N, C-alpha and C positions, 0 to 999 in steps of 0.2 A: 156539413160540407168538408171537403179536404182538397188540398192542392199539394201535389208532390212531383218531384222531378229528379233526374239523375243525369250525371255526365259520365257514368261508367261505360266502358267499352266491353261488350260481351261477345266473344267469337262463337261461331258454331263449330265446336270441336268434333261432333258426330252428327252426320246428316240424319234428319228425321227425328232427332231427340228434342223434346220441348225444354226450353230454358226459362226459368223464372227470372223476371227482371227485378233487380235489387234497387231500392230507392233509399240510398244511404246519405242523402243530402240533409244536413241538419237545418239548413235555412228553409226547408219546405215545411214550415211550422203552421201555416193557417189550417186548422182542423177543428172540427166541432162534432162530437158524437160519432167519430170514426177513430178507432184506435190504430196507431201505427208507430213502430219503434224504428228509428233510423240507424241505430248503432249496435245492433246485434244480429244474430243469424235469422231473425224473423222479419228482416227489413224488406222482404218481398210480399208481406201479408198485411192486408187492411181488414180490420174487424168492425162490422156494422153494429151500432149500439141501439138503433131504433128501427122498428118495422116501417116499411113504406116503399114508395116508388122513387128510384134514383136515376138520374142521368149520369152515366159513366162515360166521360170523354177521355180518349187516350190517343196519343200520337207517338210514333216510334220512327227513328231515323236509321236507315241501313245503308251499307256499302257492299259492293261485290268486287273482289280483287281479281277475278278471272279476266283474262285478256279478251275473251268473247263471252261476256256474261249472259246467262239465261236461267239463273236460279229461280226457283219458286220459293218465295218467302211468305210465311204465314204467321199471323198474330191472332191472339184470342184473349178472352177474359174467362177465368174459371171461378166458380163459386163452390166451396167445399169440395174441391178436387174434381168437379164436373164442369165441362164447357157450358157456358151460358149461350143458349141459342141466339143467333143474330149477332154474335160478337166476333166470329171468325172472319178474317179478311185475308185474301191472298194477293200478292203483287209479284210480278216477274221483273227481275233486274235486266237492264238492257245496255248499260254503259259502265265501263270499268271505272272504279273509284268515285262514281257519282253518288252524292247523297240523294236519297229519295225518302220521303216521309209518307207513311201510311197512317190514316186516322179513322176513328169511328166514334160514335156517340149514342149508343143504344139507351133505351129506358127500360129498367128492369125492376121487378119487385124483390126486395130483400127483407130478411127478418133478422132480429137481434141475434148475434152470434155468427152470422154468415161470414166466412172468410173469403176474401177476394184476392186473387192474384192475377198478374198480367204475364203472358208467355209469348214466345215466338219460336219458330223453327225454320229450317231451310233444308232443301235437298242437296245443298252444296256447302262444303266446309270453307270456301273462300268468302263467305258472307259473315258480316258482323253487325251488331247493333253499335253504331258509332256516329261520329260527326266530323266534318272537315276541320272544325275549330278555327275558322277563318276570322271571325269578328267577335267582339264582345268579351266579357270576362267569364261567363259561364256557358259552356257548350253542351247543351242538353242533348241527350240521345233518346230520352223518353220523358214525356210530360203527361200527367194525368190530373183530372179533377173529378170528384165524385160529389154530386149535389143532390140532396133530398128535395124532391119537388112536390110530394104529396104523401099523405098517410094512406 
């Protein structure tokens, strides 16, 4: 299993470009048999240590700064640089500066050495992975958990 989160804001600098989400929070330490390093340039990668079926749950929070938002925002999970079928979700923005969260929880078969990354893109550069940061001490923009459920 693994639990990771980030409070990084990641803007869409170029429409249609996929952005890897970085998980640089040291306090996201609960992990077993999944490798992840939070403090180097591989902090967007999770490496599976055991073959099996995994539930990959992820949630991402977005905002659109456009006065009349209508951006298409897409997120997905990739395995070894290939999109995992059933992980791509798309949501359209509809209110300026409103946080909205998109989540998914597919079950996938993974093998030892598989590299997992979480990505998002948009057709509008006014979109970013971000949070209002209204309450609490940690303002997550993306949260994931990866749980092995069967061999």
